[in-house]
MDAnalysis code that builds the backbone (N, CA, C; Angstrom):
import MDAnalysis as mda
import numpy as np

u = mda.Universe.empty(555, n_residues=185, atom_resindex=np.repeat(np.arange(185), 3), trajectory=True)
u.add_TopologyAttr("name", ["N", "CA", "C"] * 185)
u.add_TopologyAttr("resid", np.arange(1, 186))
u.add_TopologyAttr("resname", ["MET", "ASN", "GLY", "ILE", "SER", "ARG", "ARG", "GLY", "LEU", "LEU", "VAL", "SER", "GLY", "GLY", "ALA", "VAL", "LEU", "GLY", "LEU", "SER", "ALA", "CYS", "GLY", "ASN", "GLY", "VAL", "GLY", "GLY", "GLY", "GLY", "ALA", "ALA", "ARG", "LEU", "ASP", "ALA", "ARG", "VAL", "ASP", "ALA", "THR", "ARG", "ASP", "PHE", "LEU", "HIS", "GLN", "GLN", "TYR", "PRO", "GLY", "THR", "VAL", "ASP", "LEU", "THR", "ASN", "LYS", "SER", "ALA", "GLY", "VAL", "LEU", "TYR", "MET", "PRO", "LEU", "MET", "THR", "GLU", "ALA", "GLY", "PHE", "VAL", "PHE", "GLY", "GLY", "ALA", "TYR", "GLY", "ARG", "GLY", "ALA", "LEU", "ARG", "ILE", "ASN", "ASP", "VAL", "THR", "VAL", "ASP", "TYR", "TYR", "SER", "ALA", "THR", "GLN", "ALA", "SER", "TRP", "GLY", "LEU", "GLN", "ILE", "GLY", "ALA", "GLN", "GLN", "TYR", "ALA", "HIS", "ALA", "LEU", "PHE", "PHE", "MET", "THR", "GLN", "GLN", "ALA", "LEU", "ALA", "ASN", "PHE", "ARG", "ALA", "SER", "ASP", "GLY", "TRP", "ALA", "MET", "GLY", "ALA", "ASP", "ALA", "LYS", "TYR", "ALA", "THR", "PRO", "ASP", "GLN", "GLY", "GLY", "SER", "ILE", "ALA", "ALA", "ASP", "THR", "THR", "THR", "THR", "LEU", "ALA", "PRO", "VAL", "ILE", "ALA", "LEU", "VAL", "PHE", "GLY", "GLN", "ALA", "GLY", "PHE", "ILE", "ALA", "GLY", "ALA", "THR", "LEU", "GLU", "GLY", "THR", "LYS", "TYR", "THR", "ARG", "ILE", "ILE", "PRO"])
u.atoms.positions = np.array([
    [3.902, 147.268, -121.972],
    [5.192, 146.696, -122.069],
    [6.316, 147.571, -121.343],
    [6.897, 146.814, -120.289],
    [7.697, 147.616, -119.315],
    [9.144, 147.690, -119.708],
    [9.499, 146.713, -120.502],
    [10.937, 146.634, -120.697],
    [11.384, 146.795, -122.143],
    [12.550, 146.799, -122.383],
    [13.005, 146.860, -123.865],
    [13.114, 145.498, -124.519],
    [12.284, 145.434, -125.665],
    [12.159, 144.207, -126.326],
    [13.361, 143.923, -127.221],
    [13.497, 142.532, -127.530],
    [14.739, 142.156, -128.345],
    [14.632, 142.846, -129.595],
    [13.596, 143.094, -130.147],
    [13.456, 143.686, -131.485],
    [13.781, 145.154, -131.445],
    [13.452, 145.910, -130.365],
    [13.848, 147.170, -130.133],
    [15.231, 147.418, -129.976],
    [15.998, 146.331, -129.107],
    [17.327, 146.509, -128.947],
    [18.184, 146.118, -130.325],
    [17.523, 145.189, -131.184],
    [18.208, 144.986, -132.377],
    [18.117, 146.215, -133.289],
    [16.998, 146.717, -133.224],
    [16.709, 147.937, -134.174],
    [17.738, 149.106, -133.751],
    [17.793, 149.292, -132.457],
    [18.673, 150.397, -132.077],
    [20.168, 150.091, -132.265],
    [20.590, 148.893, -132.066],
    [21.981, 148.449, -132.365],
    [22.215, 148.565, -133.693],
    [21.096, 148.239, -134.701],
    [21.416, 148.392, -136.039],
    [21.616, 149.841, -136.419],
    [20.840, 150.682, -135.986],
    [20.926, 152.133, -136.176],
    [22.268, 152.653, -135.766],
    [22.794, 152.167, -134.614],
    [24.151, 152.692, -134.209],
    [25.171, 152.106, -135.005],
    [25.158, 150.769, -135.347],
    [26.043, 150.232, -136.330],
    [25.891, 150.804, -137.669],
    [24.845, 151.181, -138.145],
    [24.680, 151.792, -139.378],
    [25.320, 153.312, -139.588],
    [25.460, 153.788, -138.460],
    [26.220, 155.124, -138.325],
    [27.544, 154.908, -139.012],
    [28.193, 153.874, -138.837],
    [29.573, 153.697, -139.243],
    [29.654, 153.802, -140.942],
    [28.496, 153.567, -141.584],
    [28.642, 153.732, -142.996],
    [28.056, 155.077, -143.575],
    [28.012, 156.119, -142.678],
    [27.423, 157.442, -143.050],
    [28.363, 158.420, -143.411],
    [29.605, 158.051, -143.749],
    [30.576, 159.005, -144.234],
    [31.069, 159.978, -143.096],
    [31.120, 159.456, -141.866],
    [31.516, 160.341, -140.701],
    [32.850, 160.192, -140.362],
    [33.643, 159.403, -141.136],
    [35.093, 159.305, -140.745],
    [35.293, 157.989, -139.817],
    [34.349, 157.187, -139.779],
    [34.376, 155.988, -138.959],
    [35.298, 155.114, -139.733],
    [35.242, 154.842, -141.002],
    [35.821, 153.864, -141.676],
    [37.375, 154.114, -142.071],
    [38.049, 154.517, -141.187],
    [39.524, 154.774, -141.295],
    [39.942, 155.904, -141.965],
    [41.002, 155.867, -142.698],
    [41.675, 157.010, -143.250],
    [42.796, 157.487, -142.427],
    [43.022, 157.000, -141.279],
    [44.094, 157.468, -140.388],
    [44.264, 158.755, -139.960],
    [45.311, 159.033, -139.276],
    [45.510, 160.278, -138.462],
    [45.634, 161.485, -139.457],
    [46.213, 161.322, -140.459],
    [46.353, 162.409, -141.358],
    [45.024, 162.944, -141.959],
    [44.160, 162.090, -142.377],
    [42.814, 162.346, -142.836],
    [41.982, 163.009, -141.742],
    [42.039, 162.554, -140.374],
    [41.368, 163.070, -139.309],
    [41.883, 164.425, -139.099],
    [43.250, 164.686, -138.992],
    [43.777, 165.919, -138.802],
    [43.473, 166.798, -139.804],
    [43.198, 166.504, -141.059],
    [42.725, 167.504, -142.163],
    [41.300, 167.845, -141.876],
    [40.581, 166.983, -141.370],
    [39.110, 167.285, -141.141],
    [39.091, 168.331, -139.743],
    [39.921, 168.101, -139.017],
    [40.020, 168.907, -137.826],
    [40.417, 170.366, -138.123],
    [41.284, 170.332, -138.888],
    [41.972, 171.678, -139.473],
    [40.821, 172.402, -140.120],
    [40.066, 171.775, -140.942],
    [38.877, 172.374, -141.773],
    [37.835, 172.808, -140.808],
    [37.552, 171.960, -139.777],
    [36.524, 172.422, -138.657],
    [36.914, 173.607, -137.926],
    [38.247, 173.654, -137.524],
    [38.869, 174.822, -136.748],
    [38.692, 175.973, -137.629],
    [39.037, 175.862, -138.799],
    [39.107, 177.081, -139.885],
    [37.591, 177.598, -139.809],
    [36.633, 176.750, -140.088],
    [35.255, 177.165, -140.344],
    [34.738, 177.692, -139.094],
    [34.999, 177.090, -137.942],
    [34.552, 177.709, -136.620],
    [35.162, 179.002, -136.438],
    [36.402, 179.337, -136.504],
    [36.990, 180.601, -136.326],
    [36.385, 181.675, -137.387],
    [36.071, 181.168, -138.656],
    [35.751, 182.146, -139.606],
    [34.350, 182.483, -139.446],
    [33.387, 181.532, -139.221],
    [31.969, 181.684, -138.957],
    [31.701, 182.434, -137.628],
    [32.426, 182.077, -136.500],
    [32.194, 182.592, -135.241],
    [33.476, 183.163, -134.602],
    [33.832, 184.493, -135.154],
    [35.032, 185.011, -134.707],
    [35.393, 185.128, -133.157],
    [34.387, 185.156, -132.396],
    [34.719, 185.247, -130.950],
    [35.438, 183.828, -130.443],
    [35.254, 182.861, -131.133],
    [35.989, 181.548, -130.873],
    [37.477, 181.582, -130.902],
    [37.828, 182.556, -131.638],
    [39.452, 182.730, -131.848],
    [39.965, 183.044, -130.474],
    [39.540, 183.967, -129.790],
    [40.066, 184.375, -128.518],
    [39.792, 183.263, -127.453],
    [38.661, 182.536, -127.631],
    [38.351, 181.309, -126.714],
    [39.327, 180.443, -126.886],
    [39.566, 179.995, -128.094],
    [40.569, 178.996, -128.415],
    [42.040, 179.420, -127.839],
    [42.376, 180.589, -127.934],
    [43.706, 181.070, -127.476],
    [43.810, 181.126, -125.969],
    [42.738, 181.327, -125.284],
    [42.632, 181.296, -123.848],
    [42.330, 179.958, -123.153],
    [41.968, 179.040, -124.032],
    [41.729, 177.612, -123.538],
    [43.010, 176.888, -123.363],
    [42.909, 175.892, -122.276],
    [43.986, 174.933, -122.258],
    [44.228, 173.938, -123.211],
    [43.013, 173.687, -123.911],
    [43.058, 172.804, -125.021],
    [41.725, 172.812, -125.574],
    [41.435, 172.226, -126.918],
    [40.133, 172.226, -127.719],
    [40.062, 170.797, -128.219],
    [38.933, 170.167, -128.074],
    [38.729, 168.915, -128.722],
    [37.767, 169.312, -129.835],
    [38.082, 169.054, -130.973],
    [37.395, 169.106, -132.306],
    [36.733, 167.893, -132.643],
    [35.440, 167.792, -132.922],
    [34.779, 166.727, -133.406],
    [34.191, 167.184, -134.842],
    [34.859, 166.976, -135.860],
    [34.486, 167.319, -137.209],
    [33.128, 167.047, -137.569],
    [32.794, 165.688, -137.256],
    [31.388, 165.339, -137.814],
    [30.906, 164.208, -136.900],
    [29.710, 164.508, -136.364],
    [28.964, 163.601, -135.519],
    [27.872, 163.247, -136.443],
    [27.528, 162.012, -136.492],
    [26.413, 161.412, -137.247],
    [25.392, 160.873, -136.092],
    [24.078, 161.360, -136.135],
    [23.065, 160.870, -135.210],
    [21.910, 160.332, -135.999],
    [21.438, 159.205, -135.481],
    [20.230, 158.765, -136.148],
    [19.294, 158.147, -134.994],
    [18.054, 158.059, -135.238],
    [17.192, 157.470, -134.263],
    [15.825, 157.211, -134.717],
    [15.216, 156.135, -134.163],
    [13.811, 155.879, -134.363],
    [13.372, 155.100, -132.958],
    [13.020, 156.023, -132.070],
    [12.638, 155.556, -130.637],
    [14.061, 155.361, -129.980],
    [14.702, 154.395, -130.540],
    [16.231, 154.268, -130.007],
    [17.226, 154.814, -130.992],
    [18.180, 155.511, -130.451],
    [19.111, 156.143, -131.390],
    [20.472, 156.248, -130.920],
    [21.276, 156.703, -131.566],
    [22.827, 156.747, -131.252],
    [23.413, 157.835, -132.035],
    [24.650, 158.178, -131.704],
    [25.465, 158.962, -132.430],
    [26.901, 158.611, -132.326],
    [27.812, 158.962, -133.267],
    [29.109, 158.466, -133.283],
    [29.944, 159.647, -134.215],
    [31.268, 159.865, -133.746],
    [32.106, 160.674, -134.453],
    [33.543, 160.601, -133.920],
    [34.447, 161.030, -134.713],
    [35.875, 160.973, -134.176],
    [36.446, 162.466, -134.429],
    [37.440, 162.698, -133.401],
    [38.060, 164.042, -133.577],
    [39.526, 164.145, -132.841],
    [39.919, 165.247, -132.674],
    [41.392, 165.298, -132.132],
    [41.413, 166.296, -131.047],
    [42.216, 166.059, -129.997],
    [42.376, 167.044, -129.047],
    [43.562, 167.818, -129.404],
    [43.452, 169.037, -129.325],
    [44.540, 170.219, -129.671],
    [44.969, 170.763, -128.497],
    [46.284, 170.937, -128.252],
    [46.848, 171.776, -127.219],
    [47.911, 172.704, -127.908],
    [47.634, 174.094, -127.943],
    [48.447, 174.990, -128.703],
    [48.361, 174.694, -130.084],
    [47.134, 174.224, -130.567],
    [46.933, 173.849, -131.989],
    [47.741, 172.760, -132.504],
    [48.060, 171.873, -131.675],
    [49.073, 170.629, -132.084],
    [48.075, 169.564, -131.504],
    [47.805, 168.550, -132.298],
    [47.218, 167.326, -132.106],
    [47.890, 166.567, -130.912],
    [47.335, 166.244, -129.892],
    [47.944, 165.450, -128.880],
    [47.336, 164.091, -128.586],
    [46.112, 163.949, -129.036],
    [45.358, 162.550, -128.871],
    [44.115, 162.763, -129.820],
    [43.725, 161.502, -130.169],
    [42.514, 161.340, -130.918],
    [41.412, 160.711, -130.138],
    [40.222, 161.056, -130.363],
    [39.036, 160.640, -129.499],
    [37.866, 160.213, -130.481],
    [37.097, 159.260, -129.910],
    [35.838, 158.940, -130.367],
    [34.690, 159.473, -129.493],
    [33.482, 159.868, -130.109],
    [32.455, 160.152, -129.275],
    [31.276, 159.350, -129.583],
    [30.707, 158.659, -128.535],
    [29.396, 157.964, -128.753],
    [28.372, 158.343, -127.738],
    [27.235, 158.249, -128.286],
    [26.062, 158.717, -127.500],
    [24.857, 157.616, -127.950],
    [24.133, 157.262, -126.975],
    [22.925, 156.334, -127.025],
    [21.615, 157.012, -126.349],
    [20.623, 156.937, -126.974],
    [19.316, 157.552, -126.541],
    [18.167, 156.723, -126.676],
    [17.048, 157.093, -126.120],
    [15.910, 156.443, -126.246],
    [14.597, 157.382, -125.932],
    [13.687, 157.290, -126.667],
    [12.563, 158.212, -126.432],
    [11.843, 158.589, -127.781],
    [10.972, 159.559, -127.609],
    [10.350, 160.100, -128.845],
    [11.237, 160.828, -129.796],
    [11.709, 160.122, -130.716],
    [12.743, 160.646, -131.704],
    [12.463, 159.903, -133.042],
    [12.872, 160.587, -134.063],
    [12.875, 159.850, -135.421],
    [13.660, 160.783, -136.318],
    [14.587, 160.318, -137.129],
    [15.356, 161.111, -137.998],
    [16.858, 160.807, -137.968],
    [17.441, 161.684, -138.536],
    [19.075, 161.728, -138.698],
    [19.566, 163.095, -138.838],
    [20.691, 163.293, -138.309],
    [21.389, 164.644, -138.623],
    [22.873, 164.471, -138.313],
    [23.551, 165.481, -138.814],
    [24.931, 165.473, -138.610],
    [25.252, 166.948, -138.195],
    [26.414, 167.046, -137.349],
    [26.722, 168.198, -136.755],
    [28.273, 168.068, -136.323],
    [28.734, 169.251, -135.979],
    [30.190, 169.259, -135.561],
    [30.073, 169.923, -134.144],
    [31.140, 169.704, -133.392],
    [31.124, 170.392, -132.091],
    [32.493, 170.502, -131.602],
    [32.822, 171.462, -130.666],
    [34.070, 171.726, -130.085],
    [33.884, 171.827, -128.570],
    [34.816, 171.201, -127.994],
    [34.919, 171.406, -126.397],
    [36.182, 172.170, -126.045],
    [35.918, 173.386, -125.497],
    [36.898, 174.291, -125.000],
    [37.261, 174.035, -123.606],
    [38.365, 173.548, -123.137],
    [38.743, 173.237, -121.776],
    [39.428, 174.480, -121.353],
    [38.636, 175.180, -120.438],
    [39.150, 176.529, -120.008],
    [40.117, 176.448, -118.812],
    [40.349, 175.333, -118.085],
    [41.258, 175.082, -117.015],
    [42.256, 174.150, -117.307],
    [43.406, 174.023, -116.838],
    [44.352, 172.943, -116.839],
    [43.793, 171.816, -116.129],
    [42.999, 172.038, -115.077],
    [42.525, 170.910, -114.313],
    [41.332, 170.218, -115.140],
    [40.430, 170.825, -115.764],
    [39.578, 170.209, -116.586],
    [40.129, 169.477, -117.829],
    [41.271, 169.968, -118.416],
    [41.869, 169.318, -119.364],
    [42.654, 168.067, -118.774],
    [43.306, 168.073, -117.695],
    [43.922, 166.986, -117.095],
    [42.847, 165.864, -116.695],
    [41.811, 166.327, -116.157],
    [40.755, 165.168, -115.800],
    [40.192, 164.599, -117.082],
    [40.020, 165.372, -118.275],
    [39.756, 164.819, -119.387],
    [40.659, 163.746, -119.869],
    [41.747, 164.129, -120.046],
    [42.976, 163.322, -120.594],
    [43.221, 162.088, -119.687],
    [42.959, 162.102, -118.337],
    [43.300, 160.977, -117.442],
    [42.177, 160.035, -117.331],
    [40.994, 160.373, -117.797],
    [39.979, 159.448, -117.694],
    [39.914, 158.285, -118.681],
    [39.311, 157.044, -118.410],
    [39.223, 156.048, -119.332],
    [38.125, 156.334, -120.397],
    [37.087, 157.019, -120.012],
    [36.011, 157.377, -120.893],
    [35.376, 158.541, -120.114],
    [35.437, 159.753, -120.694],
    [34.821, 160.970, -120.209],
    [33.431, 161.188, -120.618],
    [32.539, 161.372, -119.909],
    [31.215, 161.717, -120.224],
    [30.808, 163.170, -120.075],
    [30.155, 163.614, -121.039],
    [29.787, 165.067, -121.060],
    [28.716, 165.221, -120.073],
    [28.838, 166.118, -119.117],
    [27.704, 166.466, -118.103],
    [27.323, 167.729, -117.887],
    [26.759, 167.974, -116.703],
    [26.072, 169.316, -116.471],
    [27.157, 170.408, -116.133],
    [28.415, 169.991, -115.956],
    [29.512, 170.853, -115.519],
    [29.904, 171.697, -116.732],
    [29.435, 171.501, -117.907],
    [29.845, 172.170, -119.123],
    [28.855, 173.343, -119.375],
    [29.452, 174.499, -119.897],
    [28.477, 175.459, -120.426],
    [28.327, 175.316, -121.861],
    [27.053, 175.456, -122.198],
    [26.796, 175.332, -123.761],
    [26.537, 176.615, -124.415],
    [27.310, 176.760, -125.473],
    [27.178, 178.134, -126.229],
    [26.454, 177.822, -127.491],
    [25.615, 178.604, -127.867],
    [24.745, 178.452, -129.058],
    [25.587, 178.956, -130.270],
    [25.306, 178.478, -131.430],
    [26.005, 179.212, -132.575],
    [25.996, 180.675, -132.778],
    [24.853, 181.209, -132.438],
    [24.584, 182.601, -132.530],
    [25.498, 183.334, -131.429],
    [25.782, 182.659, -130.509],
    [26.653, 183.234, -129.464],
    [28.159, 183.278, -129.889],
    [28.395, 182.285, -130.725],
    [29.851, 182.097, -131.260],
    [30.493, 183.334, -131.680],
    [29.844, 184.326, -132.267],
    [30.441, 185.508, -132.733],
    [30.862, 186.478, -131.675],
    [30.043, 186.373, -130.623],
    [30.313, 187.285, -129.451],
    [30.704, 186.629, -128.056],
    [30.892, 185.398, -128.129],
    [31.465, 184.560, -126.896],
    [32.803, 185.068, -126.653],
    [33.096, 185.444, -125.400],
    [34.276, 185.822, -124.972],
    [34.995, 185.117, -123.854],
    [36.183, 184.726, -123.937],
    [36.851, 184.007, -122.770],
    [36.823, 184.617, -121.402],
    [36.773, 186.084, -121.609],
    [36.763, 186.756, -120.235],
    [35.423, 186.407, -119.369],
    [34.344, 186.401, -120.096],
    [33.056, 186.163, -119.383],
    [32.815, 184.700, -119.047],
    [33.315, 183.811, -119.937],
    [32.895, 182.533, -119.842],
    [33.757, 181.731, -118.990],
    [35.093, 182.041, -118.795],
    [35.971, 181.183, -118.063],
    [35.562, 180.994, -116.572],
    [35.022, 182.029, -116.046],
    [34.524, 181.912, -114.654],
    [33.261, 181.108, -114.573],
    [32.547, 180.823, -115.553],
    [31.330, 180.090, -115.440],
    [31.355, 178.596, -115.529],
    [32.251, 178.058, -116.456],
    [32.436, 176.636, -116.453],
    [33.936, 176.297, -116.954],
    [34.260, 175.069, -116.347],
    [35.792, 174.690, -116.887],
    [35.722, 174.138, -118.351],
    [34.578, 173.679, -118.948],
    [34.332, 173.275, -120.310],
    [33.281, 174.000, -120.995],
    [33.574, 174.482, -122.154],
    [32.539, 175.131, -123.040],
    [32.229, 174.372, -124.172],
    [31.121, 174.067, -124.500],
    [30.765, 173.149, -125.691],
    [29.990, 174.069, -126.656],
    [30.440, 174.033, -127.981],
    [29.685, 174.655, -129.056],
    [29.330, 173.702, -130.157],
    [28.065, 173.453, -130.269],
    [27.570, 172.587, -131.360],
    [27.230, 173.513, -132.538],
    [27.680, 173.186, -133.678],
    [27.422, 173.890, -134.889],
    [27.368, 173.006, -136.196],
    [26.980, 173.719, -137.257],
    [26.901, 173.017, -138.501],
    [25.873, 171.825, -138.657],
    [24.641, 172.073, -138.016],
    [23.760, 170.936, -138.030],
    [23.029, 170.857, -139.379],
    [22.969, 169.601, -139.603],
    [22.188, 169.284, -141.141],
    [21.414, 167.945, -140.835],
    [20.190, 168.097, -141.029],
    [19.447, 166.895, -140.954],
    [18.028, 167.258, -140.360],
    [17.286, 166.185, -139.872],
    [15.993, 166.497, -139.340],
    [15.641, 165.824, -138.014],
    [16.488, 165.958, -137.068],
    [16.205, 165.502, -135.703],
    [16.250, 166.859, -135.074],
    [15.190, 167.261, -134.124],
    [15.068, 168.520, -133.597],
    [16.324, 168.555, -132.501],
    [17.071, 169.559, -132.655],
    [18.194, 169.855, -131.614],
    [19.168, 168.892, -131.564],
    [20.420, 169.193, -131.046],
    [21.518, 168.510, -130.849],
    [22.036, 168.698, -129.428],
    [22.310, 167.690, -128.663],
    [22.877, 167.828, -127.282],
    [23.961, 167.015, -127.217],
    [24.879, 167.399, -126.480],
    [25.997, 166.527, -126.085],
    [25.984, 165.789, -124.766],
    [24.870, 166.131, -123.949],
    [24.617, 165.582, -122.750],
    [24.696, 164.008, -122.823],
    [25.480, 163.374, -121.970],
    [25.655, 162.036, -122.029],
    [26.619, 161.408, -123.114],
    [27.186, 162.169, -123.907],
    [28.096, 161.868, -124.827],
    [29.383, 161.392, -124.119],
    [29.937, 160.175, -124.542],
    [31.132, 159.589, -123.957],
    [32.270, 159.781, -124.908],
    [33.369, 160.241, -124.441],
    [34.676, 160.506, -125.313],
    [35.685, 159.366, -124.759],
    [36.237, 158.758, -125.700],
    [37.142, 157.677, -125.466],
    [38.379, 157.856, -126.454],
    [39.597, 157.769, -125.763],
    [40.824, 157.935, -126.623],
    [41.022, 156.800, -127.602],
    [41.302, 157.150, -128.791],
    [41.462, 155.996, -129.809],
    [42.777, 156.059, -130.578],
    [43.191, 155.224, -131.426],
    [44.189, 155.246, -132.276],
    [43.649, 155.211, -133.583],
    [43.646, 156.182, -134.484],
    [43.086, 156.221, -135.781],
    [43.775, 155.320, -136.748],
])
């Protein structure tokens, strides 16, 4: 079998659509509810990984994604919503989507934050129709979160991604290929 079958496409489409029923904030609640989730995520991040406080203060802006839900059975997808903050004030809301295929089975939820370390990186993100996470970002692991420092990381990459709070049973979480799109909650 060389191509994607209709059955496989329907199963993967159903998995992605099913994510909207997983309690990940997809089903409305408006800006106030999303901002409250972002506040809780920011507070958790700063409390659990103290080094991110300095990183936040030195960044041009931070995109907080409080809850990403990912599921897959050969074909998979992930979805979540969050807010871009500049000087800790929400300026835009974004959705994040991801599609994948390959050897995978399971589901997980996680949070992540993107720290834009330069004004240019932030401007490029905000000006795009749909920005895709790529290789230009530096990934920090949660155990680095307590010791990560803006001094050493700002010269390495214009965007620093931190994935944290994983729960579920898919091995690993990556943001590679995640597409971010501005939304109105």
